[in-house]
C-alpha positions as CSV (number, residue, x, y, z in Angstrom):
1,R,119.8,91.4,108.6
2,S,117.2,94.0,107.4
3,H,119.1,96.8,109.3
4,T,122.4,95.9,107.6
5,M,120.7,95.7,104.2
6,T,119.1,99.2,104.7
7,R,122.5,100.7,105.7
8,V,124.1,99.2,102.6
9,V,121.4,100.6,100.2
10,S,121.6,104.0,101.9
11,R,125.4,104.2,101.3
12,L,124.9,103.3,97.7
13,V,122.7,106.4,97.2
14,F,125.8,108.5,97.4
15,L,127.9,106.4,95.0
16,S,127.6,106.3,91.2
17,T,130.5,104.1,90.2
18,A,130.2,100.9,88.3
19,A,131.4,99.0,91.3
20,A,128.6,100.5,93.4
21,F,126.0,99.5,90.9
22,D,127.4,95.9,90.8
23,A,127.0,95.7,94.5
24,F,123.5,97.2,94.3
25,R,122.5,94.7,91.7
26,G,124.0,91.9,93.9
27,L,121.9,93.1,96.8
28,V,118.7,92.9,94.7
29,Q,119.5,89.4,93.4
30,R,120.2,88.1,96.9
31,T,116.9,89.4,98.3
32,R,114.5,88.4,95.5
33,N,113.7,85.0,97.1
34,V,113.9,85.7,100.8
35,G,110.1,85.4,101.6
36,S,108.9,88.0,104.0
37,A,112.3,89.7,103.9
38,S,111.7,90.7,100.3
39,L,109.2,93.3,101.4
40,V,111.9,95.0,103.5
41,S,114.3,94.9,100.6
42,T,111.9,96.5,98.1
43,E,111.1,99.2,100.7
44,A,114.9,99.9,101.0
45,L,115.1,100.0,97.2
46,E,112.2,102.5,97.0
47,E,114.0,104.8,99.5
48,A,117.2,104.5,97.4
49,A,115.3,105.5,94.3
50,L,113.6,108.4,96.0
51,A,116.9,109.6,97.5
52,A,118.6,109.4,94.0
53,A,115.8,111.5,92.5
54,K,116.2,114.1,95.3
55,G,120.0,114.1,94.8
56,G,119.7,114.8,91.1
57,D,121.8,111.8,90.1
58,D,120.0,110.7,86.9
59,A,122.3,107.7,86.2
60,L,121.9,106.3,89.7
61,L,118.1,107.0,89.6
62,L,117.7,105.0,86.4
63,R,119.7,102.1,87.9
64,S,117.7,102.3,91.1
65,I,114.4,102.1,89.1
66,E,115.7,99.2,87.1
67,A,116.6,97.4,90.4
68,L,113.0,97.9,91.6
69,E,111.6,96.6,88.3
70,N,113.8,93.5,88.5
71,A,113.3,92.9,92.2
72,D,109.5,93.0,92.2
73,P,108.0,93.5,88.7
74,C,104.4,94.6,88.5
75,D,101.8,91.9,88.1
76,P,101.2,91.2,84.3
77,Q,97.5,91.0,85.0
78,L,97.3,94.4,86.6
79,L,94.5,95.9,84.4
80,D,92.8,92.5,84.0
81,D,92.0,92.1,87.6
82,E,89.7,94.6,89.4
83,A,91.3,94.2,92.8
84,L,94.8,94.6,91.4
85,A,93.9,97.6,89.3
86,S,92.4,99.4,92.3
87,R,95.9,99.8,93.6
88,L,96.4,102.4,90.9
89,D,93.6,104.5,92.3
90,G,94.5,107.8,94.0
91,R,96.7,110.8,93.6
92,W,100.4,110.2,92.9
93,R,103.1,112.9,93.2
94,L,105.6,112.9,90.3
95,V,109.0,112.6,91.9
96,A,111.1,112.5,88.7
97,T,110.6,112.2,85.0
98,L,113.4,111.1,82.7
99,A,112.5,111.6,79.0
100,A,114.7,110.0,76.4
101,V,115.4,111.4,72.9
102,V,114.3,108.9,70.2
103,G,117.2,106.9,69.0
104,E,119.6,107.9,71.8
105,D,120.6,106.1,75.0
106,L,118.1,106.9,77.8
107,E,120.9,107.4,80.4
108,T,122.8,110.0,78.4
109,S,119.8,111.8,76.9
110,A,117.7,112.2,80.0
111,T,115.6,115.4,80.4
112,R,114.4,116.0,83.9
113,S,111.1,117.3,85.2
114,V,108.8,117.6,82.2
115,V,105.2,116.6,81.8
116,N,104.4,115.9,78.1
117,A,100.7,115.1,77.4
118,S,100.4,114.7,73.7
119,G,102.4,117.7,72.8
120,V,101.3,119.9,75.8
121,V,104.7,120.3,77.6
122,V,105.0,122.0,80.9
123,P,107.8,122.1,83.5
124,A,107.3,119.8,86.4
125,D,110.0,120.5,89.0
126,A,109.0,118.3,92.0
127,D,109.7,121.1,94.5
128,A,108.3,124.2,92.6
129,N,105.5,122.8,90.5
130,E,104.0,120.1,92.7
131,P,103.1,117.7,89.8
132,I,100.3,115.2,90.5
133,Q,98.9,112.3,88.5
134,A,95.4,111.3,89.5
135,V,94.0,107.8,88.5
136,D,90.4,106.7,88.7
137,V,90.2,103.1,87.5
138,S,86.5,102.7,87.8
139,S,85.8,105.6,85.4
140,G,88.8,104.9,83.2
141,R,90.2,108.5,83.6
142,I,93.7,109.8,84.3
143,S,94.9,113.4,84.7
144,N,98.2,115.3,85.1
145,E,98.2,118.4,87.3
146,V,101.0,121.0,87.5
147,R,101.2,124.2,89.5
148,L,102.3,127.3,87.6
149,E,102.9,131.0,88.3
150,L,101.5,133.0,85.3
151,P,101.6,136.7,84.6
152,L,98.4,138.5,85.7
153,L,96.8,135.3,86.9
154,G,99.3,134.5,89.6
155,S,99.2,131.0,91.1
156,C,97.2,128.4,89.2
157,F,97.4,124.8,88.0
158,V,97.1,123.2,84.6
159,K,95.1,119.9,84.4
160,V,95.4,117.6,81.4
161,E,92.9,114.8,81.5
162,G,91.9,111.8,79.4
163,G,90.6,108.3,79.3
164,F,92.5,105.1,79.4
165,K,91.9,101.4,78.6
166,R,93.9,98.2,78.6
167,G,96.7,98.2,76.0
168,D,98.7,95.4,74.4
169,N,99.3,93.7,77.8
170,G,97.8,93.8,81.3
171,R,100.3,96.3,82.6
172,Q,99.9,98.8,79.7
173,A,97.2,101.5,79.5
174,Q,96.4,103.2,76.3
175,V,95.8,106.9,77.1
176,D,93.7,109.3,75.1
177,F,93.9,112.9,76.4
178,D,90.9,114.9,75.6
179,R,90.7,117.9,78.0
180,L,92.8,120.8,79.1
181,E,91.8,122.9,82.1
182,L,93.3,125.9,84.0
183,Y,92.4,126.5,87.7
184,S,93.1,129.4,90.0
185,L,94.8,128.8,93.4
186,P,94.2,128.5,96.2
187,E,90.4,128.4,95.6
188,S,90.6,125.9,92.7
189,R,88.3,128.0,90.5
190,L,88.0,126.9,86.9
191,L,89.4,129.7,84.7
192,W,89.4,128.0,81.3
193,R,88.5,124.6,79.7
194,N,89.3,123.3,76.2
195,D,87.8,120.1,74.9
196,W,88.8,120.4,71.2
197,I,92.5,121.1,71.2
198,F,93.5,117.5,71.4
199,A,91.1,116.4,68.7
200,L,92.5,119.1,66.5
201,A,96.1,118.1,67.2
202,R,95.3,114.4,66.7
203,K,93.8,115.1,63.3
204,F,96.7,117.2,62.0
205,N,99.7,115.9,63.9
206,P,99.1,112.4,65.3
207,A,102.8,112.0,66.0
208,L,102.4,114.4,69.0
209,F,100.5,111.5,70.7
210,T,102.7,108.6,69.7
211,G,106.2,110.0,69.2
212,G,105.9,108.8,65.6
213,R,106.6,105.1,66.6
214,E,103.3,103.6,67.8
215,S,99.6,103.6,66.8
216,S,98.6,105.2,70.1
217,A,100.0,106.7,73.3
218,W,100.5,104.3,76.2
219,L,101.8,104.1,79.8
220,E,103.0,100.9,81.3
221,T,103.3,100.3,85.0
222,T,106.5,98.4,85.7
223,Y,106.6,98.6,89.5
224,L,103.8,99.2,92.0
225,S,103.6,99.1,95.8
226,D,101.3,100.9,98.2
227,N,103.6,103.9,98.2
228,V,105.7,104.0,95.0
229,R,104.9,103.5,91.3
230,V,107.2,103.3,88.3
231,G,105.9,103.8,84.8
232,R,107.4,103.8,81.3
233,G,105.7,105.6,78.3
234,N,105.6,105.1,74.6
235,K,108.0,108.0,74.0
236,G,110.7,106.4,76.1
237,S,110.0,108.4,79.3
238,C,110.4,106.8,82.7
239,F,108.3,108.1,85.7
240,L,108.9,107.7,89.4
241,L,105.8,108.6,91.6
242,R,105.0,108.5,95.3
243,R,101.4,108.2,96.6
244,E,99.9,111.3,98.1
245,L,98.3,110.5,101.4
246,A,94.8,111.9,102.1
247,P,94.8,114.8,104.6
248,A,94.3,113.7,108.2
């Protein structure tokens, strides 16, 4: 049964019609309460989402993400339970970002491969820029890292870091970015650090942090497994991330 299920999901990766999505949704519904088989089904759904991201089909990617969120939603007590929260720890590679325009439909206004940290926007193509999000629950810190090629400096990476705490619910983290750093590659030598730019921006243009709709910036984890994480932000963005394994 699991082999047949995997083949069906794999075929759906290459289809984007309404009929395909109806079949995809039906597969999710049928496997939600199958006990141990549900683990196999969510793994298949993860592969479908990752394949859709690689294939560049934004509409199918959004549908695949929604299927994951419906099949196995993240525990609502995620940040209220130390053991659960520890699953967020580590380095996560950003596979895809879909950022909506305020007031428009997410599916038709998606903008791919951008990291926006309170107004600091950098391209984050998964192949060229190697975007990473690092989470340390015990210290309450989170960072976004993106590799860039800069004139005169050559290869380097930008790191935007900040603190986070529990938001309005147990899956939501309020994020307060407070540091911007630039490192050289491959030696990871610190070239520049700025600890005041975010405070200045927050004072004169707080909408950069909230999109003009909330009192603070937040990130909500809607799906979480050992290998894949899905998050949604206060600006309407949707994130698909895969865990980076430690070097052997």
